[in-house]
BAROTOR-756980 format. One record per residue (C-alpha): residue number from 1; residue in three letters; x, y, z. Coordinates in steps of 0.001 Angstrom, whole numbers. Last residue first. Layout:
N
[rec NUM, "ALA", [X, Y, Z]]
...
REM end
This chain:
334
[rec 334, "THR", [1719, -51292, -7812]]
[rec 333, "TRP", [2056, -48634, -10241]]
[rec 332, "VAL", [192, -46070, -12453]]
[rec 331, "PRO", [-3333, -47820, -12547]]
[rec 330, "ASP", [-6268, -46283, -14021]]
[rec 329, "GLY", [-9358, -47179, -12604]]
[rec 328, "PRO", [-10141, -44210, -10820]]
[rec 327, "GLU", [-7706, -41469, -11955]]
[rec 326, "HIS", [-4243, -40822, -11577]]
[rec 325, "THR", [-4130, -44784, -9812]]
[rec 324, "VAL", [-1734, -46191, -7069]]
[rec 323, "THR", [-2658, -49738, -6302]]
[rec 322, "ILE", [-1420, -51202, -3037]]
[rec 321, "ARG", [-1025, -54342, -2414]]
[rec 320, "ASP", [-1680, -56771, 292]]
[rec 319, "ARG", [318, -60407, 771]]
[rec 318, "GLY", [659, -63926, -5]]
[rec 317, "ALA", [2086, -62946, -3508]]
[rec 316, "GLU", [-366, -65089, -5199]]
[rec 315, "GLU", [-3448, -63984, -2594]]
[rec 314, "ASP", [-3120, -60440, -3221]]
[rec 313, "ASP", [-5479, -58862, -1128]]
[rec 312, "TYR", [-6643, -55338, -2039]]
[rec 311, "ILE", [-5311, -51892, -1135]]
[rec 310, "ARG", [-6706, -49014, -3427]]
[rec 309, "PHE", [-4883, -45750, -3339]]
[rec 308, "THR", [-6038, -42388, -5249]]
[rec 307, "ILE", [-3879, -39524, -7121]]
[rec 306, "GLN", [-5641, -36837, -8793]]
[rec 305, "ASP", [-3469, -35145, -11449]]
[rec 304, "VAL", [-4231, -31583, -12013]]
[rec 303, "ASN", [-3310, -29605, -14779]]
[rec 302, "ASP", [-6577, -30414, -16929]]
[rec 301, "GLY", [-8430, -29957, -13813]]
[rec 300, "LYS", [-10370, -31651, -11412]]
[rec 299, "SER", [-9771, -30643, -7567]]
[rec 298, "ASP", [-13721, -29919, -6669]]
[rec 297, "PRO", [-14730, -32576, -9172]]
[rec 296, "SER", [-13668, -35177, -6625]]
[rec 295, "SER", [-10712, -37524, -7095]]
[rec 294, "ASP", [-8792, -37066, -3670]]
[rec 293, "ASP", [-6082, -39263, -1793]]
[rec 292, "VAL", [-3286, -37328, -3038]]
[rec 291, "ILE", [-3564, -33995, -5213]]
[rec 290, "ALA", [-1104, -33343, -7764]]
[rec 289, "PHE", [-519, -29838, -9591]]
[rec 288, "LYS", [1321, -28970, -12611]]
[rec 287, "VAL", [1835, -25402, -13524]]
[rec 286, "ASN", [925, -23866, -16975]]
[rec 285, "PRO", [-2830, -23510, -16272]]
[rec 284, "PHE", [-1942, -21332, -12854]]
[rec 283, "GLN", [-5163, -19472, -12300]]
[rec 282, "LYS", [-6976, -22787, -12640]]
[rec 281, "ALA", [-4705, -24744, -10769]]
[rec 280, "VAL", [-5152, -22319, -7785]]
[rec 279, "LYS", [-8936, -23152, -7594]]
[rec 278, "GLY", [-8861, -26859, -7993]]
[rec 277, "VAL", [-6192, -26966, -5596]]
[rec 276, "ALA", [-8045, -24918, -2751]]
[rec 275, "ALA", [-11239, -26882, -3192]]
[rec 274, "ALA", [-9577, -30237, -2892]]
[rec 273, "TYR", [-6979, -29336, 135]]
[rec 272, "THR", [-9581, -31612, 2424]]
[rec 271, "PHE", [-9096, -34383, 350]]
[rec 270, "GLY", [-5431, -34854, 1652]]
[rec 269, "VAL", [-1662, -34300, 519]]
[rec 268, "ALA", [-1182, -31383, -1966]]
[rec 267, "ILE", [1600, -31927, -4411]]
[rec 266, "ILE", [2663, -28750, -6513]]
[rec 265, "ALA", [4883, -29137, -9599]]
[rec 264, "GLN", [7582, -27188, -11568]]
[rec 263, "ASN", [6536, -24194, -9794]]
[rec 262, "GLY", [9352, -21300, -9758]]
[rec 261, "ALA", [8342, -19445, -12801]]
[rec 260, "GLN", [4775, -19754, -12077]]
[rec 259, "ALA", [4710, -18592, -8793]]
[rec 258, "LEU", [7091, -15816, -9663]]
[rec 257, "GLN", [4844, -14325, -12242]]
[rec 256, "GLN", [1660, -14656, -9836]]
[rec 255, "LEU", [3591, -12704, -7253]]
[rec 254, "PHE", [4565, -10152, -9851]]
[rec 253, "ASP", [857, -9830, -10837]]
[rec 252, "ARG", [71, -9147, -7259]]
[rec 251, "VAL", [2411, -6796, -6986]]
[rec 250, "ALA", [1122, -4983, -9714]]
[rec 249, "GLU", [-2201, -4797, -8662]]
[rec 248, "PRO", [-1168, -3796, -5067]]
[rec 247, "ASP", [375, -438, -6897]]
[rec 246, "PRO", [3044, 947, -8777]]
[rec 245, "LEU", [5849, -1398, -8533]]
[rec 244, "ARG", [9901, -253, -7669]]
[rec 243, "ARG", [13019, -1866, -7577]]
[rec 242, "THR", [16137, -1012, -5767]]
[rec 241, "ALA", [14602, -261, -2244]]
[rec 240, "ALA", [16290, 2526, -214]]
[rec 239, "SER", [12955, 4467, -565]]
[rec 238, "GLU", [11783, 8050, -1385]]
[rec 237, "GLY", [8363, 8297, -2150]]
[rec 236, "GLU", [5616, 6797, -4715]]
[rec 235, "GLY", [4029, 3629, -4909]]
[rec 234, "VAL", [5157, -77, -4036]]
[rec 233, "LYS", [8930, -182, -3085]]
[rec 232, "ILE", [10400, -3544, -3842]]
[rec 231, "GLY", [13399, -4854, -2186]]
[rec 230, "ILE", [15623, -7664, -3541]]
[rec 229, "ASP", [18215, -9437, -2014]]
[rec 228, "GLN", [21555, -10915, -3137]]
[rec 227, "GLY", [23380, -8196, -4906]]
[rec 226, "PRO", [22821, -5878, -1970]]
[rec 225, "ARG", [21950, -7588, 1239]]
[rec 224, "LEU", [18559, -6355, 2811]]
[rec 223, "ILE", [18849, -4268, 6002]]
[rec 222, "ASN", [17906, -1214, 4826]]
[rec 221, "MET", [14975, -2360, 2724]]
[rec 220, "VAL", [13870, -3956, 5981]]
[rec 219, "THR", [13521, -819, 8043]]
[rec 218, "GLU", [12179, 1299, 4915]]
[rec 217, "ASP", [9156, -638, 5469]]
[rec 216, "THR", [7974, 1520, 8459]]
[rec 215, "THR", [8323, 4605, 6086]]
[rec 214, "ASP", [5649, 2896, 3969]]
[rec 213, "ASP", [5035, 834, 727]]
[rec 212, "GLY", [6289, -2550, 1370]]
[rec 211, "ALA", [7751, -5470, -765]]
[rec 210, "PHE", [10492, -7956, 210]]
[rec 209, "VAL", [12537, -10540, -1551]]
[rec 208, "VAL", [14865, -12149, 217]]
[rec 207, "ALA", [17803, -14420, -865]]
[rec 206, "ASP", [19932, -17378, -132]]
[rec 205, "ILE", [18126, -18315, 2997]]
[rec 204, "ALA", [19929, -20378, 5303]]
[rec 203, "PRO", [18892, -23765, 5723]]
[rec 202, "THR", [17995, -23214, 8842]]
[rec 201, "ALA", [16975, -19709, 9408]]
[rec 200, "GLN", [17924, -18253, 12567]]
[rec 199, "ALA", [19962, -15153, 11175]]
[rec 198, "LEU", [17565, -14576, 8519]]
[rec 197, "PHE", [14456, -14590, 11257]]
[rec 196, "GLU", [16786, -12092, 13416]]
[rec 195, "SER", [16960, -10083, 10507]]
[rec 194, "VAL", [13547, -10135, 9364]]
[rec 193, "TYR", [12227, -9012, 12726]]
[rec 192, "GLY", [14813, -6267, 13358]]
[rec 191, "GLY", [13796, -4811, 9947]]
[rec 190, "LYS", [10040, -5121, 10726]]
[rec 189, "THR", [10602, -2999, 13682]]
[rec 188, "ALA", [10172, -3500, 17429]]
[rec 187, "SER", [11937, -1649, 20474]]
[rec 186, "VAL", [9122, -1924, 23159]]
[rec 185, "VAL", [6459, 372, 24823]]
[rec 184, "SER", [5381, 1360, 21383]]
[rec 183, "VAL", [3890, 4687, 19780]]
[rec 182, "GLU", [2255, 4789, 16281]]
[rec 181, "VAL", [1403, 7732, 14374]]
[rec 180, "ILE", [-655, 7034, 11531]]
[rec 179, "ASP", [-1623, 8627, 8383]]
[rec 178, "LYS", [1196, 6765, 6436]]
[rec 177, "GLY", [3572, 6232, 9228]]
[rec 176, "VAL", [5352, 7854, 11936]]
[rec 175, "THR", [7218, 5332, 14809]]
[rec 174, "VAL", [7364, 6629, 18162]]
[rec 173, "LYS", [9250, 4468, 20803]]
[rec 172, "ALA", [8388, 5078, 24458]]
[rec 171, "GLY", [10629, 4248, 27010]]
[rec 170, "GLU", [10284, 7514, 28962]]
[rec 169, "CYS", [7448, 9779, 28158]]
[rec 168, "ASP", [8093, 13233, 26485]]
[rec 167, "LEU", [8499, 11782, 22956]]
[rec 166, "ALA", [5154, 10041, 23564]]
[rec 165, "PHE", [3359, 13683, 24243]]
[rec 164, "ASP", [5129, 15304, 21039]]
[rec 163, "GLN", [3878, 12511, 19091]]
[rec 162, "TYR", [156, 13026, 20136]]
[rec 161, "GLU", [465, 16612, 19706]]
[rec 160, "GLN", [1563, 15920, 16066]]
[rec 159, "ALA", [-1104, 13411, 15293]]
[rec 158, "ALA", [-3767, 15768, 16723]]
[rec 157, "THR", [-2022, 18956, 14870]]
[rec 156, "VAL", [-2144, 17007, 11665]]
[rec 155, "ALA", [-5595, 15506, 11747]]
[rec 154, "VAL", [-7148, 19006, 12829]]
[rec 153, "SER", [-5481, 20398, 9726]]
[rec 152, "ARG", [-6965, 17635, 7608]]
[rec 151, "ASP", [-10501, 18000, 8689]]
[rec 150, "LYS", [-12867, 15355, 8055]]
[rec 149, "ALA", [-10379, 12607, 9546]]
[rec 148, "GLY", [-10321, 9128, 8002]]
[rec 147, "ARG", [-6707, 8610, 7372]]
[rec 146, "THR", [-5809, 9847, 10788]]
[rec 145, "HIS", [-5159, 6836, 12899]]
[rec 144, "LEU", [-3650, 7042, 16436]]
[rec 143, "GLY", [-1323, 3957, 17322]]
[rec 142, "VAL", [-1206, 2499, 20465]]
[rec 141, "ALA", [1542, -364, 21173]]
[rec 140, "VAL", [2442, -3320, 23055]]
[rec 139, "PRO", [-613, -5543, 22805]]
[rec 138, "LYS", [-2093, -3275, 20115]]
[rec 137, "ARG", [-4405, -799, 20633]]
[rec 136, "GLU", [-5830, 1501, 17361]]
[rec 135, "VAL", [-7322, 4486, 17943]]
[rec 134, "TRP", [-9575, 6304, 15648]]
[rec 133, "MET", [-10060, 9500, 13422]]
[rec 132, "GLY", [-12804, 10047, 11084]]
[rec 131, "PRO", [-14981, 11826, 13884]]
[rec 130, "ASP", [-12401, 14292, 14603]]
[rec 129, "ARG", [-11077, 16207, 17833]]
[rec 128, "GLN", [-12149, 12806, 19758]]
[rec 127, "ALA", [-9376, 10679, 18290]]
[rec 126, "GLN", [-7190, 13331, 20366]]
[rec 125, "GLN", [-8459, 12121, 23432]]
[rec 124, "GLU", [-8192, 8541, 22525]]
[rec 123, "ALA", [-4456, 8878, 21638]]
[rec 122, "PHE", [-4022, 10619, 25424]]
[rec 121, "LEU", [-5745, 7518, 27026]]
[rec 120, "ALA", [-4020, 5202, 24737]]
[rec 119, "LEU", [-717, 6384, 25748]]
[rec 118, "GLN", [-1183, 6552, 29535]]
[rec 117, "SER", [-2388, 2871, 29684]]
[rec 116, "LEU", [845, 1922, 27111]]
[rec 115, "LEU", [3039, 3734, 29877]]
[rec 114, "GLU", [1344, 1868, 32740]]
[rec 113, "ARG", [1808, -1294, 31037]]
[rec 112, "GLN", [5450, -559, 30316]]
[rec 111, "PRO", [5879, 579, 34040]]
[rec 110, "ASP", [4797, -2850, 35433]]
[rec 109, "SER", [6880, -4712, 32838]]
[rec 108, "LEU", [5473, -6258, 29931]]
[rec 107, "LYS", [5577, -9823, 28662]]
[rec 106, "VAL", [6251, -10280, 24997]]
[rec 105, "LEU", [3574, -12195, 23379]]
[rec 104, "PRO", [4069, -15793, 22595]]
[rec 103, "LYS", [6022, -16925, 19321]]
[rec 102, "ASP", [4898, -18410, 16228]]
[rec 101, "ALA", [2309, -15926, 15336]]
[rec 100, "PRO", [4871, -13322, 15299]]
[rec 99, "GLU", [3739, -9965, 17624]]
[rec 98, "ALA", [6673, -7369, 17847]]
[rec 97, "GLY", [7639, -7585, 14380]]
[rec 96, "HIS", [5813, -4299, 13112]]
[rec 95, "SER", [2881, -5276, 15376]]
[rec 94, "GLY", [1994, -8280, 13435]]
[rec 93, "VAL", [4089, -11520, 11991]]
[rec 92, "MET", [2071, -13888, 9926]]
[rec 91, "ARG", [3838, -16950, 8126]]
[rec 90, "ILE", [2112, -18571, 5291]]
[rec 89, "ILE", [2250, -22298, 5260]]
[rec 88, "GLY", [2657, -24444, 2336]]
[rec 87, "ASP", [5525, -26527, 3806]]
[rec 86, "GLY", [7804, -25352, 1139]]
[rec 85, "GLY", [10507, -23257, 3105]]
[rec 84, "ARG", [10671, -24248, 6851]]
[rec 83, "ALA", [8503, -24912, 9922]]
[rec 82, "ALA", [5477, -22841, 9879]]
[rec 81, "GLN", [3256, -23900, 12956]]
[rec 80, "ALA", [2230, -20844, 14135]]
[rec 79, "SER", [629, -19729, 10768]]
[rec 78, "ARG", [-1977, -22751, 11384]]
[rec 77, "SER", [-2622, -20982, 14823]]
[rec 76, "ALA", [-2801, -17538, 13187]]
[rec 75, "ASP", [-5293, -18900, 10760]]
[rec 74, "LEU", [-5105, -16700, 7336]]
[rec 73, "GLU", [-7942, -14848, 5956]]
[rec 72, "THR", [-5715, -11819, 5223]]
[rec 71, "VAL", [-7839, -9079, 6757]]
[rec 70, "ALA", [-8805, -11063, 9911]]
[rec 69, "SER", [-5445, -12921, 10356]]
[rec 68, "LEU", [-3996, -9180, 10262]]
[rec 67, "LEU", [-6713, -7730, 12977]]
[rec 66, "GLU", [-5790, -10505, 15474]]
[rec 65, "ILE", [-1884, -10551, 14688]]
[rec 64, "ASN", [-1987, -6648, 15559]]
[rec 63, "ARG", [-1588, -4526, 12372]]
[rec 62, "GLY", [2025, -3190, 11720]]
[rec 61, "SER", [2558, -5839, 8943]]
[rec 60, "ILE", [4758, -9005, 8003]]
[rec 59, "VAL", [3119, -11443, 5595]]
[rec 58, "MET", [5718, -13978, 5161]]
[rec 57, "VAL", [6253, -16793, 2753]]
[rec 56, "SER", [9490, -19322, 2878]]
[rec 55, "THR", [10390, -21016, -585]]
[rec 54, "GLY", [12486, -24194, -541]]
[rec 53, "PRO", [10439, -26083, -2235]]
[rec 52, "LEU", [7152, -24391, -3196]]
[rec 51, "GLY", [3933, -24741, -1067]]
[rec 50, "ALA", [4534, -21274, 79]]
[rec 49, "LEU", [4485, -19976, -3367]]
[rec 48, "THR", [1209, -21193, -4164]]
[rec 47, "HIS", [-395, -19759, -1021]]
[rec 46, "LEU", [1390, -16417, -1698]]
[rec 45, "ALA", [-268, -16440, -5339]]
[rec 44, "ASP", [-3704, -16993, -3746]]
[rec 43, "MET", [-3022, -14399, -1302]]
[rec 42, "ALA", [-2615, -12005, -4399]]
[rec 41, "GLY", [-5465, -13586, -6934]]
[rec 40, "PRO", [-7964, -10531, -6198]]
[rec 39, "VAL", [-6418, -7679, -4309]]
[rec 38, "ALA", [-5900, -8220, -749]]
[rec 37, "ARG", [-8409, -7166, 1764]]
[rec 36, "CYS", [-9732, -4150, 3704]]
[rec 35, "ASN", [-12966, -4242, 5501]]
[rec 34, "TYR", [-11634, -4173, 8955]]
[rec 33, "PRO", [-9386, -1111, 8446]]
[rec 32, "ASP", [-12286, 1558, 7430]]
[rec 31, "VAL", [-10435, 4131, 6017]]
[rec 30, "SER", [-9185, 1638, 3068]]
[rec 29, "PHE", [-5919, 1563, 1707]]
[rec 28, "PRO", [-5511, -1089, -1158]]
[rec 27, "SER", [-4452, -4548, -134]]
[rec 26, "LEU", [-1321, -6498, -1079]]
[rec 25, "THR", [1205, -3263, -817]]
[rec 24, "GLY", [-903, -518, 342]]
[rec 23, "ASP", [-1795, -2607, 3873]]
[rec 22, "PHE", [36, -5857, 3835]]
[rec 21, "ASP", [3578, -5924, 3813]]
[rec 20, "MET", [5399, -8869, 2021]]
[rec 19, "ALA", [8089, -11406, 2502]]
[rec 18, "VAL", [9194, -13736, -72]]
[rec 17, "LEU", [12125, -15679, 1487]]
[rec 16, "LEU", [14034, -17946, -1117]]
[rec 15, "GLU", [16160, -21104, -517]]
[rec 14, "PRO", [17455, -22753, -3320]]
[rec 13, "VAL", [17707, -19655, -5602]]
[rec 12, "GLU", [16241, -20260, -9272]]
[rec 11, "ALA", [12722, -18391, -8871]]
[rec 10, "LEU", [14422, -15421, -7498]]
[rec 9, "TYR", [16550, -15120, -10574]]
[rec 8, "SER", [14114, -15941, -13252]]
[rec 7, "VAL", [11645, -13073, -11666]]
[rec 6, "ASP", [14603, -10582, -11509]]
[rec 5, "ALA", [15481, -11356, -15022]]
[rec 4, "ALA", [12126, -10754, -16369]]
[rec 3, "SER", [12528, -7344, -14961]]
[rec 2, "LEU", [11100, -5399, -11610]]
[rec 1, "MET", [10748, -1498, -12138]]
REM end
């Protein structure tokens, strides 16, 4: 289990990467992939962490980027603008690292596109064997989902036959997860993406905390640096992770604790953030918030400083002066 010492350590490192899987980690599993949502408070905690100095936040999933954007309610175009820790933007990475929001899609060769079509056709044939199975088509892969199958024996057989078919196809990469067999036409893993991110990060990342529940997440657990990074296995099963949490609710609680431990003050600039600041400030009463250029009721709170500006002509000084106020009519400095 995670300890208070773990939280304190992560809160104190200069540059931290908080990377989270989605299904089974931030969100409970569902037979309807479009209706999955993170448990209440989890995404709010990630948004808070993304605004902390030196903290980069990433959601990395096997879902394609379009579906990941839908269930996280994150804007892929904004995610693509993430530049460094503390910029307030949550990075999104789909398709097990093959589809980051901030990079163009991999250009497939003609043989790869043909293989992708063959995989989709075979997977669709298998899915027709049970109404609860379905096929997820991704830009570089095809996944056969069996979680909702009515007949488990049919699901097991279909999954095995899809896997066997793929193994006979040159260039196919098979990944077996929880109730899914995914076959990709490119080499991509979550661990490979995180390794590349760490190698390119400027400034360098001092520590990583990653949480995941599936076998595909073990590719990240296996590249974490002993004594420096923390891997969290969510749920049961063997894992290279050094810590464990039972469910998405426990992950949410950990993220909230980390957000509170790492926060001294969070500053938002612009009235467009008023509602978000007001909401998150109530969830973290021990954290100081400030919002620039807003004094509306939406952002008001006991732990929120509303900073506004007033420009007026100073005849004596012969120039304009700017008064900054915490509340309208309460000057702080000029």
